[in-house]
C-alpha positions in Angstrom: -47.5 -15.2 -49.5 -46.1 -15.2 -46.1 -44.8 -18.1 -44.1 -47.5 -20.0 -42.6 -45.0 -21.0 -39.6 -44.2 -17.5 -38.9 -47.7 -16.2 -39.1 -48.6 -19.1 -36.4 -46.0 -17.7 -34.1 -47.4 -14.3 -33.9 -51.0 -15.9 -33.3 -49.4 -17.8 -30.1 -48.5 -14.8 -28.8 -52.4 -13.6 -28.7 -54.0 -16.7 -26.8 -58.0 -14.4 -26.9 -57.3 -15.0 -31.0 -56.9 -18.7 -31.1 -60.2 -19.6 -32.4 -59.8 -17.5 -35.1 -55.9 -18.3 -35.6 -57.1 -21.6 -36.4 -59.4 -20.6 -39.2 -57.2 -18.4 -40.9 -54.3 -20.3 -40.3 -56.5 -23.8 -42.2 -57.5 -21.2 -45.2 -54.0 -19.8 -45.9 -52.6 -23.4 -45.4 -55.4 -24.5 -48.3 -54.1 -21.5 -50.5 -50.1 -22.7 -49.8 -50.6 -25.9 -50.6 -52.5 -25.8 -53.5 -50.1 -23.2 -55.2 -46.7 -25.1 -53.9 -47.9 -28.4 -55.8 -45.4 -31.3 -55.6 -42.3 -29.3 -54.0 -45.0 -27.9 -51.3 -45.6 -32.2 -50.2 -41.6 -32.1 -49.6 -41.7 -29.8 -46.4 -42.5 -26.4 -45.3 -41.1 -23.5 -47.3 -39.7 -20.2 -46.4 -38.9 -17.0 -48.8 -35.6 -15.6 -48.3 -35.4 -11.9 -46.6 -33.7 -8.9 -46.9 -32.8 -6.3 -43.9 -31.6 -5.6 -40.9 -30.9 -8.2 -39.0 -30.1 -8.3 -34.9 -27.5 -10.5 -33.8 -28.7 -11.4 -30.3 -28.0 -14.1 -27.1 -31.1 -15.2 -25.9 -30.7 -16.7 -22.1 -32.7 -17.5 -19.0 -31.5 -16.4 -15.7 -32.3 -15.3 -12.2 -32.5 -12.0 -10.5 -30.1 -11.0 -7.5 -29.1 -7.4 -6.1 -25.7 -6.4 -7.7 -24.9 -5.5 -3.7 -26.0 -7.6 -1.4 -25.0 -8.0 2.8 -24.5 -12.1 3.3 -24.6 -12.5 6.9 -23.1 -16.2 7.4 -22.2 -18.4 10.5 -19.2 -16.7 12.1 -19.2 -19.1 15.5 -17.3 -22.3 15.4 -18.8 -24.9 16.5 -18.0 -28.0 14.1 -19.9 -30.3 12.4 -23.0 -30.8 14.6 -23.8 -26.5 14.1 -25.8 -24.5 16.6 -29.3 -23.8 17.1 -31.3 -20.6 16.2 -33.1 -19.1 19.0 -34.6 -15.9 17.2 -34.1 -14.8 13.8 -36.7 -12.1 11.9 -39.4 -13.1 9.9 -38.2 -13.4 6.0 -39.2 -10.2 3.6 -38.5 -8.2 6.5 -37.7 -4.7 5.4 -34.9 -3.6 7.5 -34.8 0.2 8.2 -32.7 3.2 9.2 -34.0 3.0 12.7 -33.6 -1.2 12.8 -29.6 0.1 12.6 -29.9 3.1 15.1 -31.7 0.6 17.9 -29.2 -2.1 16.8 -32.2 -4.8 15.7 -31.7 -8.0 16.1 -32.0 -9.9 13.4 -30.4 -13.6 14.3 -29.7 -14.7 18.1 -27.8 -18.3 18.1 -27.5 -20.3 21.4 -24.7 -19.3 23.6 -24.6 -21.4 26.2 -22.7 -23.9 25.7 -19.9 -21.3 24.8 -20.7 -19.4 27.8 -19.6 -22.9 30.1 -16.8 -22.8 28.3 -15.9 -19.2 28.9 -16.3 -20.1 32.7 -13.7 -23.2 32.0 -11.7 -20.9 30.2 -11.5 -17.7 32.5 -10.3 -20.3 35.2 -7.2 -21.4 33.2 -6.1 -17.9 32.8 -6.1 -16.6 36.0 -3.9 -19.5 36.6 -1.8 -18.5 34.3 -1.9 -15.4 35.3 -0.9 -15.8 38.6 2.2 -17.8 36.9 3.0 -15.3 35.0 3.7 -12.9 38.0 5.4 -15.5 39.9 7.3 -15.9 36.7 7.8 -12.2 36.8 8.6 -11.5 40.3 11.1 -14.4 40.1 13.0 -12.9 37.2 13.5 -9.5 38.8 14.7 -11.3 42.2 17.0 -13.2 39.9 18.6 -10.2 38.1 19.1 -8.3 41.5 20.4 -11.2 43.2 23.1 -11.4 39.9 23.7 -7.6 40.5 24.5 -8.4 44.1 26.6 -11.3 43.1 28.7 -9.8 40.7 29.2 -6.3 42.7 30.4 -8.5 45.8 32.7 -10.7 43.4 34.1 -7.1 41.7 34.4 -5.8 45.5 36.6 -9.2 46.1 38.7 -9.0 43.2 39.4 -5.4 43.8 40.1 -5.6 47.5 42.4 -8.7 46.3 44.1 -6.3 44.2 44.9 -3.4 46.6 46.5 -5.9 48.9 48.5 -7.3 46.2 49.8 -3.9 44.9 50.1 -3.1 48.6 52.3 -5.8 49.1 54.6 -5.2 46.2 53.7 -1.6 45.1 52.0 -0.1 41.8 54.5 -0.5 39.6 55.7 -3.6 40.1 52.4 -5.5 40.8 51.4 -3.6 37.3 54.9 -5.2 35.5 53.9 -9.0 37.1 50.2 -8.7 35.7 52.6 -7.8 32.6 54.2 -11.2 32.4 51.7 -13.3 33.2 49.4 -11.7 29.8 46.7 -10.9 32.6 43.8 -8.2 31.3 45.1 -4.6 31.9 41.4 -2.9 32.1 38.1 -3.7 34.0 35.9 -3.1 31.1 33.0 -1.1 32.3 30.7 -3.2 29.6 31.4 -6.8 31.9 28.2 -6.7 34.5 25.9 -4.8 32.4 26.5 -7.3 29.4 26.7 -10.4 31.9 23.2 -9.7 32.8 21.8 -7.4 29.3 22.5 -10.8 27.5 19.7 -12.7 28.7 17.9 -9.6 30.0 14.3 -9.1 28.2 11.4 -7.1 28.3 8.7 -8.4 30.6 4.9 -8.3 29.9 2.2 -8.4 33.5 -1.0 -10.3 33.1 -2.0 -6.3 33.0 -0.5 -6.1 29.5 2.2 -3.0 31.1 5.5 -3.6 30.4 8.4 -3.1 32.2 11.9 -3.8 31.1 14.1 -5.5 33.9 17.1 -3.6 32.2 16.0 -0.6 34.0 17.5 -2.1 37.2 20.9 -2.0 35.9 23.3 0.4 36.8 24.5 3.2 34.4 27.9 2.0 32.7 30.9 3.2 33.7 33.5 4.8 31.4 35.8 2.8 30.2 40.0 4.1 30.8 41.6 5.3 27.8 43.5 2.0 27.4 40.3 -0.2 27.4 39.2 -2.5 24.4 36.3 -1.4 22.9 33.7 -4.3 23.3 35.6 -5.4 26.5 33.0 -7.5 28.6 34.5 -7.1 32.0 33.7 -5.1 34.7 34.8 -1.7 35.0 38.4 -0.7 36.8 38.3 -0.4 40.4 37.7 3.5 41.7 41.3 5.1 41.7 40.0 7.0 44.5 39.4 4.2 46.7 42.7 3.2 47.1 44.1 6.2 48.2 45.5 9.2 46.1 48.9 7.3 45.1 46.7 4.1 44.2 46.8 3.4 40.1 44.3 1.6 38.5 45.1 -2.1 38.6 43.9 -4.2 36.2 42.5 -8.1 37.7 43.9 -11.2 35.6 41.5 -13.9 33.9 40.8 -16.7 34.3 43.2 -18.3 32.5 46.7 -16.9 33.7 45.7 -18.0 37.4 48.0 -21.4 36.6 50.9 -18.7 36.1 51.0 -17.3 38.9 52.7 -20.4 40.3 55.8 -19.8 38.0 56.6 -16.4 38.6 59.8 -15.6 39.8 59.2 -13.1 42.7 63.1 -13.2 43.7 64.6 -10.2 40.7 62.1 -8.0 42.9 63.8 -9.1 46.4 65.3 -5.5 45.9 64.5 -2.1 47.3 65.5 -0.7 44.9 63.2 -2.6 42.6 60.5 -2.5 44.9 57.6 0.2 45.1 56.2 1.8 47.8 54.9 -1.4 49.6 54.9 -3.8 52.5 57.6 -5.8 51.0 59.8 -2.7 50.9 58.7 -1.5 54.3 59.7 -4.9 55.9 62.8 -5.2 53.7 64.2 -1.5 55.4 63.4 -2.5 58.6 65.2 -5.8 58.4 68.4 -4.1 56.9 68.2 -0.9 59.3 68.3 -3.7 62.5 71.0 -5.2 60.5 73.2 -2.1 60.1 72.3 -1.6 63.9 73.0 -4.8 64.8 76.5 -4.2 63.1 76.9 -0.8 64.4 76.2 -2.4 68.2 78.6 -4.9 67.2 81.8 -2.9 66.2 80.7 -0.3 69.3 81.3 -3.5 70.9 84.4 -4.9 69.7 85.7 -1.3 70.1 85.6 -1.7 73.5 86.7 -5.2 74.1 89.4 -4.4 72.8 89.9 -0.9 74.9 89.1 -3.2 77.8 91.8 -5.8 76.9 94.4 -3.1 77.0 93.4 -1.9 79.8 93.2 -5.2 81.9 96.9 -5.7 80.3 98.0 -2.6 82.1 96.1 -3.3 85.2 94.1 -0.6 84.9 90.6 -3.2 84.9 89.9 -5.9 86.0 88.9 -9.3 85.0 85.2 -9.3 84.9 85.4 -6.2 83.4 87.1 -7.7 80.5 84.7 -10.5 80.6 81.6 -8.1 81.1 83.0 -6.3 77.7 83.6 -9.8 76.0 80.2 -10.8 76.5 78.8 -7.6 75.4 80.7 -7.8 71.9 79.6 -11.7 71.9 75.9 -10.2 71.9 76.0 -7.6 69.7 77.7 -10.2 67.1 74.8 -12.7 67.6 72.6 -9.6 67.1 74.5 -8.9 63.5 73.8 -12.3 62.9 70.2 -12.9 64.1 69.1 -9.8 62.0 71.3 -11.4 58.5 69.2 -14.5 59.2 65.9 -12.5 59.4 66.3 -10.0 56.3 67.9 -13.3 54.6 64.5 -15.8 55.6 62.2 -13.0 55.0 63.6 -12.4 51.4 63.9 -15.9 50.4 60.9 -17.1 51.8 58.3 -14.7 53.5 58.6 -12.3 51.1 58.1 -14.9 47.9 55.0 -16.6 49.9 53.4 -13.6 50.9 53.3 -11.9 47.0 52.8 -15.5 46.1 49.9 -15.7 48.6 48.4 -12.0 47.5 48.5 -12.8 43.7 47.1 -16.3 44.3 44.2 -14.4 46.2 43.6 -12.1 43.1 43.4 -14.7 40.6 40.7 -16.6 43.1 39.4 -13.3 43.4 39.1 -12.7 39.0 38.1 -16.6 39.3 35.0 -16.0 41.7 34.2 -12.9 39.2 33.8 -15.0 36.4 32.0 -17.6 38.1 29.5 -15.2 39.7 29.1 -13.7 35.8 28.6 -17.3 34.2 26.1 -18.4 36.9 24.6 -14.8 36.7 23.8 -15.5 32.8 22.4 -19.2 33.8 20.2 -18.8 36.2 19.5 -15.0 34.2 18.6 -17.7 31.4 16.8 -20.2 33.6 14.7 -17.0 34.8 13.8 -15.7 32.0 13.0 -19.4 30.0 10.5 -19.8 32.6 9.3 -16.0 32.0 8.8 -16.7 28.5 7.0 -20.3 28.9 4.6 -18.4 31.7 4.2 -16.0 29.1 3.8 -17.9 26.2 1.0 -20.0 27.9 -0.7 -16.1 29.3 -0.7 -15.4 25.8 -2.5 -18.9 24.7 -5.2 -18.5 27.3 -6.1 -14.9 27.1 -6.4 -15.5 23.1 -8.2 -18.4 23.8 -10.4 -16.8 26.6 -10.9 -13.7 24.1 -12.1 -15.9 21.3 -15.0 -17.2 23.6 -15.9 -13.6 24.1 -15.6 -12.9 20.6 -17.3 -16.3 19.6 -20.6 -15.2 21.9 -21.0 -11.4 20.7 -20.7 -13.0 17.4 -24.1 -15.0 18.5 -26.1 -12.2 18.6 -26.2 -10.3 15.0 -28.0 -6.9 14.5 -29.0 -4.6 11.3 -26.0 -2.8 9.5 -27.6 -2.3 6.2 -30.8 -1.5 5.4 -32.4 -4.1 2.9 -34.6 -6.6 2.4 -34.2 -9.8 4.5 -33.8 -13.0 2.7 -33.3 -16.3 4.2 -30.1 -18.7 3.6 -29.7 -22.3 3.0 -29.6 -22.8 -0.6 -27.5 -22.3 -4.3 -24.2 -22.9 -3.1 -24.4 -24.2 1.0 -26.1 -27.0 -0.5 -23.1 -28.1 -2.1 -20.9 -27.7 0.9 -23.6 -29.1 3.3 -26.0 -31.4 1.4 -29.2 -31.8 2.6 -29.1 -29.2 5.5 -32.1 -28.5 7.6 -33.4 -24.6 6.3 -33.4 -21.8 8.3 -36.2 -21.2 10.9 -36.3 -20.6 14.8 -35.2 -23.6 16.2 -33.0 -25.0 12.8 -29.3 -25.8 12.9 -26.6 -24.0 11.4 -23.1 -25.1 11.1 -19.9 -22.3 10.4 -20.1 -20.0 7.0 -23.5 -21.3 6.5 -25.4 -18.3 4.9 -28.6 -17.8 7.4 -29.5 -14.0 6.2 -29.1 -11.9 2.7 -29.7 -8.3 2.6 -29.6 -7.2 -1.5 -29.4 -3.5 -2.3 -32.9 -3.3 -4.2 -31.6 0.2 -5.8 -29.0 -2.0 -8.0 -30.5 -5.3 -9.0 -28.9 -7.7 -11.6 -29.7 -10.7 -13.8 -27.2 -13.5 -13.3 -27.1 -15.6 -16.3 -25.2 -18.8 -17.7 -24.0 -18.6 -21.4 -23.2 -21.6 -23.4 -19.5 -21.2 -24.7 -20.2 -21.2 -28.3 -22.0 -18.1 -27.6 -19.7 -16.6 -25.2 -16.9 -15.2 -27.6 -20.0 -12.7 -28.7 -20.9 -11.4 -25.5 -18.7 -8.1 -24.3 -18.7 -6.1 -21.3 -21.0 -3.0 -22.1 -23.3 -4.6 -24.5 -27.1 -3.1 -24.4 -29.9 -6.3 -23.3 -33.5 -6.4 -22.9 -34.9 -7.9 -19.7 -38.4 -9.4 -19.7 -39.2 -10.4 -15.9 -42.0 -14.2 -16.2 -43.7 -12.2 -13.5 -44.2 -9.4 -15.1 -43.9 -10.7 -19.3 -45.6 -7.2 -20.5 -42.9 -5.2 -18.2 -39.3 -4.7 -20.4 -36.7 -3.5 -19.1 -32.9 -2.0 -20.2 -29.6 -3.3 -18.8 -26.0 -3.4 -19.9 -23.7 -6.1 -19.5 -20.8 -5.5 -16.7 -19.3 -9.1 -16.3 -18.5 -11.6 -18.5 -17.0 -15.0 -16.2 -13.3 -15.6 -17.5 -13.6 -19.5 -16.7 -16.6 -22.0 -16.9 -18.9 -22.3 -14.1 -16.6 -24.3 -11.8 -20.0 -25.5 -9.4 -21.9 -26.7 -13.6 -18.3 -27.9 -14.0 -19.2 -31.0 -11.4 -22.8 -31.6 -12.2 -22.1 -32.2 -15.9 -18.3 -31.7 -17.1 -18.8 -31.9 -21.0 -21.1 -28.7 -20.5 -19.2 -25.6 -20.2 -21.6 -22.0 -19.4 -19.9 -18.7 -18.1 -21.4 -16.2 -15.5 -22.4 -13.2 -16.8 -24.0 -10.5 -15.0 -26.4 -8.1 -16.1 -27.0 -4.6 -14.7 -30.7 -3.2 -14.7 -31.0 0.3 -15.5 -33.3 2.0 -13.0 -34.8 1.0 -10.1 -37.9 -0.7 -9.4 -40.3 -1.4 -6.8 -41.6 -4.4 -8.5 -38.7 -6.6 -8.7 -37.6 -8.7 -6.1 -34.5 -11.5 -5.8 -35.0 -14.9 -7.1 -37.4 -14.3 -9.8 -37.1 -15.9 -13.4 -36.1 -13.4 -16.0 -35.0 -13.7 -19.8 -32.5 -11.7 -21.1 -31.9 -10.8 -25.1 -28.1 -9.3 -25.1 -27.8 -7.3 -28.6 -24.4 -8.5 -29.7 -24.3 -7.0 -33.2 -27.0 -5.8 -36.1 -26.5 -6.1 -39.6 -27.7 -3.7 -41.7 -28.8 -5.2 -45.0 -28.1 -8.7 -45.4 -30.1 -11.8 -47.0 -31.1 -14.5 -44.1 -33.0 -17.9 -43.8 -34.1 -19.5 -40.8 -31.5 -21.9 -39.0 -33.8 -25.1 -39.8 -33.0 -24.0 -43.9 -29.2 -25.0 -43.4 -28.1 -28.5 -43.9 -24.5 -29.9 -43.9 -23.4 -32.0 -47.0 -20.0 -33.3 -47.7 -18.7 -30.7 -45.4 -20.4 -27.8 -46.8 -23.3 -26.0 -46.1 -26.3 -25.9 -48.4 -30.4 -24.8 -48.8 -33.0 -26.7 -50.6 -34.4 -24.6 -53.0 -37.7 -24.7 -53.9 -38.3 -24.7 -57.9 -40.5 -27.1 -59.6 -40.9 -30.4 -58.7 -37.7 -31.3 -57.5 -35.5 -28.8 -55.2 -32.7 -27.8 -55.9 -29.7 -28.4 -53.2 -27.7 -25.3 -53.3 -24.1 -24.3 -51.8 -24.1 -21.2 -49.2 -21.9 -19.0 -47.5 -23.2 -18.3 -44.3 -22.3 -15.4 -42.2 -23.7 -14.5 -38.3 -26.7 -16.1 -37.0 -29.2 -15.8 -33.6 -30.9 -18.1 -32.0 -33.8 -18.3 -35.5 -32.5 -16.8 -38.7 -28.5 -17.1 -39.7 -27.2 -14.5 -42.2 -26.4 -15.4 -46.2 -23.6 -13.9 -48.1 -23.9 -16.2 -51.0 -25.5 -18.6 -53.4 -29.3 -17.3 -52.2 -31.1 -14.1 -53.2 -33.9 -12.3 -51.5 -37.5 -13.7 -52.5 -36.0 -17.2 -53.0 -38.0 -19.9 -51.5 -36.1 -22.8 -49.3 -37.0 -26.0 -47.2 -37.5 -25.8 -43.6 -35.9 -29.2 -43.6 -34.3 -31.3 -46.2 -36.0 -33.6 -48.7 -37.0 -37.1 -47.2 -33.8 -36.4 -44.2 -33.2 -38.2 -41.4 -32.0 -37.4 -38.0 -31.2 -33.9 -37.6 -27.6 -33.2 -37.1 -26.1 -31.4 -34.6 -25.4 -27.8 -34.4 -28.6 -26.0 -35.7 -31.8 -27.0 -34.6 -34.3 -28.5 -37.2 -30.9 -31.2 -39.1 -28.7 -28.0 -39.8 -24.7 -27.2 -38.7 -23.6 -24.1 -37.5 -21.6 -22.3 -40.4 -17.6 -23.4 -40.0 -18.3 -26.7 -38.2 -17.4 -29.9 -38.6 -19.7 -33.1 -38.7 -20.8 -34.6 -35.8 -18.7 -38.1 -35.5 -21.2 -40.2 -34.6 -19.0 -42.8 -32.8 -18.6 -40.4 -29.9 -21.1 -39.1 -27.6 -22.2 -36.1 -28.6 -22.2 -33.5 -25.5 -24.9 -31.4 -24.8 -26.2 -28.5 -26.1 -28.2 -25.9 -24.8 -31.7 -25.6 -25.5 -33.3 -23.6 -27.4 -34.8 -20.1 -26.4 -38.7 -20.0 -25.7 -38.4 -16.7 -27.3 -37.2 -15.9 -30.8 -35.5 -12.9 -31.6 -34.5 -11.3 -35.1 -34.9 -8.0 -37.1 -37.1 -7.4 -40.2 -39.6 -10.0 -39.1 -42.9 -7.8 -40.3 
């Protein structure tokens, strides 16, 4: 005879037969207990069955859209939040026409942001003016540096020409070589001094112009120039005439050596080049030679006059006149010799050193001009960069305010059903927040509305850790919606949580559940997000096994036993258990089909943890009564089994 409990469970599904069920149950109980005798008085029994057994996991959850558009508050408003001025009614169906016309779904209060934008606009304009001023100052300084360096280069070139003009090209080059002065005037010198500190400038209109474009084109270096030399270009050879050679400038480090140069070895026409010094020495030599010739002629005239005077042919006056003429000629020779010696000893050396000193001083001024140009340009560049940084900051803040104002108006972007936010995960972050409504306050990142995709729905359930190892992706499932209990839906497991639910961990650390998503097959208009549903996940199907209810299993000294009803005293029998579902468990050894087992141990106390009714899951150890027992998931209201009549 069938177990009355099974029969009663079937009758409970048909409320209209309750009265008849009570009568039938009473009759069956009378017959059952009358036949069972003393053994039946110890508890309700169940006859072990053999047949197919579906291994499934039954859990409750809520229906959600598989994909949805969640609209959150993206305005940075701080903790005080921002007011909702206008919001579309909940349940409104967003259509494609709403998307084309940019229908406003949510409008937030942007008055404070607009006031801040006005203040920011003032700061932005001030920063733009400062940037323009810094840009113009940079360009002016760059041009001024070019003028200063060109003037210094010209002064060096003229001083070099004067030095070479006085001594001659070859002698000037020899002296420069003796002093160890640079022999080339590098073309990159001027440009490098300026371009080292130059940078592309950006005006407020974001039109980038390069200050380096104002630099003159580089002048090609001569064959003897060293690679990477930072000196200015050599003087134009044509500037000194056809016979003028390029003369190298001296460096600032060699200026002190100009005083140690001995110019006396060059005080010779044979050693000097074609210059003012040689020309002057030639004039002095010529004057001396003329004076010497005139003195010799005067001496010969005086000697002839004396002979004539002795013979009486001339007077004494004629003799005295020739003596005076001779004395004048002799004095002219001395004067010319003295003038030549003084020039060679003093004037030549002084003029040579003076020209060399002017040349060295011009080079020093050029070096100072270059360094001053780099320093001034660096200051102008620093000022420009500072102004550029301030401008960028103010521009970014200005754009952010505009973007924040734009985000205060949320338009339709995707068709679907409008569902208000304000619950779920947001409660964890914001606590007791105000519900979504016109005039309500929302905070940054708070969900305002959600538009789910109604064509792809799913059920999210939390699977206990004791069952999660059975659940795999791709397993079939059967879904029952609480609002429509007569409708059965098919689904499939599409996602299984790898880690326990973090939100549940805060509420109950001892309870480990895993979020699992079951996708509903097909499209059903009557399904709405948020509905409660029960999901039966089919884990396995055993074709032909013996099974009994979970309540019939009991732990005893680390073993699994069943109490078999035989005669007046129930027999405790050790069994080997297999897989189980929420109601039945597979018996591999120790029990045969048709044997009756007690659903509760005889004279049992409080049931042990693990199996409803006092049993323990197969392979589990006895519960430690000295430690707190973690909470286990409640048994689902609907039992699942295969092979029940």
